[in-house]
C-alpha positions in Angstrom: 37.1 68.8 59.6 36.3 66.7 62.5 34.8 68.4 65.2 35.3 66.0 67.9 39.1 66.8 67.9 38.6 70.6 67.3 40.2 72.0 70.5 37.9 75.3 69.7 35.3 73.7 71.2 36.7 72.8 74.5 37.1 75.4 77.3 35.4 78.1 75.1 34.8 81.5 76.7 30.7 82.2 76.2 29.8 86.1 76.8 26.1 87.0 77.5 24.7 90.0 78.6 25.0 89.3 82.5 27.1 86.4 82.4 30.4 85.2 81.3 31.7 81.7 81.8 33.6 78.7 80.2 32.2 75.7 78.9 33.0 72.8 76.4 30.1 72.3 74.0 29.7 69.1 72.3 28.9 69.1 68.6 26.1 66.8 67.1 26.8 64.4 63.9 25.4 66.8 61.2 27.9 69.4 62.6 31.1 70.3 60.4 32.4 73.4 61.6 32.7 74.7 65.2 30.2 78.0 64.5 27.6 75.4 63.7 27.7 74.0 67.0 28.2 77.3 68.5 25.1 78.7 66.8 23.1 75.5 67.8 23.8 76.6 71.2 22.9 80.1 70.8 26.2 81.7 70.3 28.6 83.0 67.4 32.3 82.5 67.5 34.7 85.7 67.1 36.8 83.5 64.5 35.6 81.5 61.6 38.0 77.9 62.1 38.9 78.2 66.0 37.4 80.5 68.2 38.2 80.6 71.5 35.4 83.3 72.5 31.8 83.3 71.5 29.0 86.0 72.1 25.5 85.1 72.6 22.9 86.1 69.8 20.9 87.9 72.2 23.7 90.0 73.4 23.9 90.9 69.6 20.5 91.5 68.9 20.3 93.7 72.0 23.1 95.7 70.6 21.7 96.1 67.3 18.3 97.5 68.5 20.4 99.9 71.3 22.5 100.9 68.1 19.7 101.5 65.7 17.4 103.4 68.3 20.5 105.5 69.3 23.3 105.6 66.8 25.5 107.0 69.3 25.8 103.8 71.0 29.0 102.3 69.5 30.5 98.9 69.8 33.1 100.2 72.0 30.4 101.4 74.3 28.8 98.1 74.1 32.2 96.4 75.1 33.0 99.0 77.9 29.5 97.9 79.4 30.0 94.3 79.1 33.2 94.4 80.6 31.8 96.6 83.7 28.6 94.1 83.6 31.2 91.1 83.6 33.8 92.8 86.1 36.5 92.8 84.0 39.4 95.4 82.7 38.5 96.8 79.2 40.8 95.9 76.4 40.5 97.5 72.8 40.8 94.3 70.9 37.4 93.2 72.6 36.1 95.6 70.0 37.7 93.9 67.1 36.2 90.6 68.6 32.7 91.8 69.1 33.0 93.3 65.5 33.8 90.3 64.0 30.6 88.1 65.7 28.4 91.1 65.0 29.2 91.4 61.2 28.1 87.6 61.1 25.3 88.0 63.0 24.1 90.7 60.4 25.0 88.7 57.7 22.8 85.9 58.9 19.8 88.3 59.5 20.6 89.6 55.7 20.1 86.0 54.2 17.0 85.5 56.5 15.3 88.7 54.9 16.3 87.7 51.4 14.6 84.3 51.8 11.6 86.0 53.2 11.2 88.4 50.5 11.6 85.7 47.6 8.9 83.9 49.5 6.5 86.6 49.6 7.7 87.9 46.2 9.3 91.1 47.4 12.4 90.3 45.5 11.4 91.8 42.2 13.3 95.0 40.9 12.9 98.2 42.5 10.2 96.6 45.0 11.4 98.7 48.0 11.5 101.9 46.0 7.7 101.2 44.8 6.4 100.1 48.1 8.3 101.7 50.8 5.7 104.6 51.5 2.3 103.6 51.0 1.0 107.1 51.0 3.2 108.0 48.1 3.0 105.3 45.7 0.0 103.2 46.4 -2.7 103.7 43.9 -6.3 103.5 44.6 -9.1 102.5 42.0 -10.6 105.4 40.4 -8.0 107.5 42.3 -8.5 111.0 41.0 -5.3 112.5 39.4 -3.0 114.9 41.2 -0.9 117.8 40.1 2.3 115.7 41.1 2.0 111.9 40.9 5.2 111.7 43.4 7.3 114.6 45.6 10.8 113.8 46.8 13.9 115.9 48.0 17.4 115.5 47.6 20.1 116.8 49.5 23.4 116.5 50.4 25.2 115.9 54.0 28.9 115.8 54.9 28.6 115.1 58.6 29.0 111.1 57.7 32.7 111.8 56.5 35.1 108.7 56.5 38.7 109.6 57.1 41.5 108.6 54.4 43.8 106.2 56.3 46.5 107.0 54.0 47.4 110.4 55.2 48.9 108.3 58.5 51.0 106.6 56.2 49.2 103.3 56.4 48.0 101.0 54.0 44.1 100.7 54.1 43.0 97.2 55.0 41.3 95.6 52.3 37.6 94.7 52.7 36.2 93.3 49.3 32.6 93.4 51.2 30.0 95.3 49.5 27.0 97.2 50.7 24.1 94.4 51.2 21.0 97.1 50.5 19.6 98.8 47.5 19.4 102.3 49.1 22.9 102.8 47.1 23.7 104.2 43.9 27.1 102.7 43.3 30.1 105.2 42.5 30.4 103.8 38.9 27.0 104.7 38.1 27.4 108.2 39.7 30.6 108.8 37.8 28.8 108.5 34.7 27.0 112.0 35.2 30.2 113.8 36.0 30.3 115.6 32.6 26.7 116.2 32.5 26.9 119.8 33.3 27.7 121.0 29.8 26.8 125.0 30.2 28.8 125.4 33.5 32.5 126.4 34.1 33.8 123.5 36.0 37.2 123.6 37.8 39.0 121.4 40.2 37.3 122.8 43.6 34.1 124.2 42.6 30.5 122.9 42.6 29.5 122.3 38.8 26.1 124.1 38.8 27.8 127.6 39.5 27.1 130.0 37.0 29.7 132.3 35.5 30.5 135.2 37.5 28.4 138.5 36.5 29.3 142.1 36.9 26.6 143.4 38.7 27.5 147.3 37.6 26.8 146.3 34.2 23.9 144.1 34.5 22.5 143.8 38.1 19.3 142.1 37.4 20.8 138.7 36.2 23.0 138.4 39.6 22.2 134.9 40.9 22.9 134.6 44.9 20.8 131.8 45.4 24.0 129.5 45.1 26.2 131.6 46.9 24.0 131.8 49.9 24.7 128.3 50.5 28.2 128.1 50.1 29.8 127.7 53.9 33.4 127.5 53.1 35.8 128.9 50.6 37.4 126.9 47.8 40.8 126.2 49.5 39.2 125.3 53.0 37.1 122.6 50.7 40.0 121.4 49.0 42.2 120.8 52.2 39.2 118.9 53.5 38.8 116.8 50.5 42.4 115.7 50.8 41.7 114.4 54.5 38.5 112.6 53.8 37.9 109.7 51.1 34.0 109.9 51.4 33.0 113.4 52.2 29.6 112.5 53.1 26.4 111.4 51.7 23.5 112.4 49.3 20.2 111.1 49.7 16.5 111.4 48.0 13.6 111.1 50.4 9.8 111.2 49.9 7.4 114.0 51.3 6.8 111.5 53.9 10.9 111.2 54.7 11.0 107.7 53.6 14.7 107.3 52.1 14.7 106.2 49.0 18.1 106.5 47.4 21.8 107.5 48.7 25.2 107.7 47.1 28.4 108.6 48.8 30.1 111.9 48.0 33.9 110.9 47.3 36.6 114.0 48.1 34.1 116.5 46.7 31.2 119.0 48.0 27.5 118.4 46.4 28.5 117.8 42.8 26.2 117.7 40.1 26.8 114.3 39.3 24.9 113.2 42.5 21.8 114.5 42.2 21.6 113.5 38.4 22.3 110.0 39.3 19.5 109.9 42.0 16.9 111.6 39.8 17.6 109.4 36.8 17.0 106.5 39.0 13.5 107.9 40.3 12.4 109.1 37.0 13.1 105.3 35.7 10.9 103.9 38.4 8.4 106.1 39.2 7.7 107.9 36.1 5.9 110.9 35.0 4.3 114.1 36.8 7.2 113.7 39.6 8.6 116.8 41.8 11.8 117.3 43.6 12.9 120.0 46.0 16.4 120.7 46.5 18.1 123.7 48.1 19.2 125.3 45.0 16.8 123.7 42.8 16.4 126.9 40.3 20.3 126.6 39.2 20.3 123.0 39.3 17.1 122.9 36.8 19.6 124.5 34.1 22.1 121.5 34.8 19.2 119.0 34.8 17.9 120.2 31.5 21.3 119.9 29.7 21.9 116.4 31.0 21.5 113.6 28.6 17.9 112.8 29.9 16.9 116.2 30.4 14.7 115.9 27.4 13.3 112.6 29.1 12.6 114.8 32.3 10.7 117.3 30.4 8.6 115.0 28.6 7.6 113.0 32.0 6.4 116.4 33.2 9.4 116.6 35.9 9.6 119.6 38.2 12.2 120.9 40.2 11.7 123.4 43.3 13.4 124.9 46.2 12.5 123.6 49.7 10.6 125.8 51.8 13.3 126.7 54.7 16.1 127.2 52.1 13.7 129.2 49.8 13.6 132.3 52.1 17.0 132.8 51.5 16.5 133.3 47.7 15.7 136.5 46.0 11.9 137.5 45.5 11.9 136.6 41.9 13.3 133.3 42.3 10.9 132.3 45.2 7.8 133.3 43.2 8.8 130.4 40.6 10.6 127.7 42.7 9.2 128.1 46.2 6.5 125.1 47.1 4.3 127.7 48.5 3.6 129.3 44.7 3.5 125.7 43.2 0.1 124.1 42.8 -0.4 120.8 44.1 2.7 120.7 46.6 0.1 121.0 49.5 1.7 121.2 53.0 5.3 119.6 51.6 7.7 121.5 52.9 10.5 119.8 50.7 13.1 119.7 53.4 12.7 116.0 54.3 16.5 115.3 53.8 17.1 117.7 56.9 14.7 115.7 59.1 16.9 112.5 58.1 20.5 114.1 58.5 19.1 115.5 62.2 19.1 111.7 63.0 21.9 110.5 60.8 24.6 112.8 62.3 24.7 110.8 65.5 26.5 108.1 63.5 29.4 110.4 62.8 31.6 109.5 65.5 31.3 105.7 65.0 31.8 105.9 61.2 34.5 108.7 61.0 37.4 106.0 61.2 35.5 103.0 59.9 36.1 100.6 57.2 34.0 101.5 53.8 32.1 98.5 54.6 31.4 99.2 58.5 30.5 102.6 57.3 28.0 101.4 54.7 26.6 98.7 57.4 25.9 101.2 60.2 24.1 103.4 57.7 22.3 100.7 56.0 21.2 99.8 59.4 20.2 103.5 60.6 18.1 104.1 57.2 16.5 100.6 57.4 15.2 101.5 61.1 14.1 105.1 60.1 12.0 103.7 57.7 10.3 101.1 59.9 9.9 103.9 62.2 8.2 106.3 59.8 6.1 103.3 58.6 4.8 102.6 62.2 4.1 106.4 62.6 2.5 107.1 59.3 -0.9 107.0 60.5 -0.2 109.6 62.9 1.0 112.6 60.5 0.2 112.5 57.0 0.4 115.9 55.3 -1.8 116.7 53.0 
């Protein structure tokens, strides 16, 4: 392409935080494409070949940090802010233009990070998992052996649902872009565990760790109420919800210091057993023996784990399920004595509710991701997780539970 004859570089509209103007940018000899010239001058075009509008790098960088610090601050809010500062009317198409430039900006940041990781030898398999939390995973010379080498918590949250566009009668826009980070366990891997709960009665809209109904009049001592206490919607209500949303939430694993380790999408379902099974299998592979995991219904889920394909491996590695201290008080007394962290040696001050802390912040993303594409939803969640982990790392020395 001869950029000297490219009309996109003539009279192009340049958008900055406090300035908006039209200008003609001159390419240098090594530039083959218009966006090479634009980024040389500190801008990114809103189109790949013939951009008529370009947004400055510092405007995109400022939005990125604002959105990470305040997840409710969406692209629409940023565009409205710029329109007000530039004294022009707001139009919805401005969101699409800004989003296109922002996607390219994050792609550039991603490639820069990949090169940095390669130069620092941080690109080995599972490097982030092994080094994300120094307090959990760094081992000192002659460090005394602990009851638990690592402690995590897992839980699901349905705030980050994504609306299924097909219910409007529209055809979903194809987007082949994939999630960039290694936080995610892909859907195909998760589905390998969907038939793992061999001892449970599975039906189309019940969580597949729930036990068979028990007649309290004939055997009152065996009534398990731990799972039922956390069912906040009946089967029909949940069935209708799942038909509306494509992704019905996320399921995550976090360490005891609330660093996010792994995540996967819950697809048109509640917290099925396949989600914690997929995460726990990965954690056992990476961290090995003497691990502990807190889960809202860890007492009932332990039976599913034992009957899974890697149940014997989990047992040999000394893996221990438990129930978080907050949710544990809704379990019966006999259950608490066996599964509550307060009665398990080696847990210290760990409450097992780190996922709830994560969700209290990630819930703010719901408004901007509910109608987003699958890629943009993942992108927003990844940005939030990355900022969350950086924030926890910075404050790690201020609060380290024993």
